[in-house]
C-alpha positions in Angstrom: 5.0 -21.4 -38.6 4.4 -21.1 -41.4 1.6 -18.9 -43.7 -0.3 -19.2 -47.1 0.4 -15.6 -49.0 -3.4 -15.1 -48.5 -3.4 -15.3 -44.9 -0.1 -12.4 -44.7 -1.8 -10.5 -47.1 -5.6 -10.7 -45.4 -3.8 -10.0 -42.2 -2.0 -6.6 -43.3 -5.5 -5.0 -45.0 -7.7 -6.4 -41.2 -4.7 -4.5 -39.3 -3.9 -2.1 -42.2 -0.4 -2.1 -42.1 1.5 1.1 -43.7 4.4 -0.3 -44.0 6.4 -4.2 -44.8 10.2 -4.5 -43.4 11.5 -7.7 -45.7 14.9 -8.8 -44.1 17.6 -11.0 -46.1 20.4 -11.9 -46.8 22.7 -11.0 -50.0 24.8 -12.9 -51.8 27.7 -11.9 -49.7 25.8 -13.1 -46.6 25.5 -9.6 -45.1 21.8 -8.5 -43.9 19.9 -6.1 -45.7 16.1 -4.4 -45.0 13.9 -3.1 -47.4 11.1 -1.5 -46.2 8.0 -2.0 -49.1 4.4 -0.7 -48.9 1.3 -3.3 -48.8 0.4 -2.3 -52.6 3.9 -3.8 -53.3 3.5 -6.6 -51.2 1.8 -8.8 -54.3 4.9 -8.4 -56.5 7.0 -9.4 -53.4 5.8 -12.9 -52.8 6.5 -13.3 -57.0 
């Protein structure tokens, strides 16, 4: 299922999300995780 940036931002506000955990693979294929605050989410989308 795909969500738009606006839908995600709306969900964060409506559900009073405190932290967002991002999971991704680095260039070596190792999984990395980072937690960000909701205020940092627009920058993460960029």
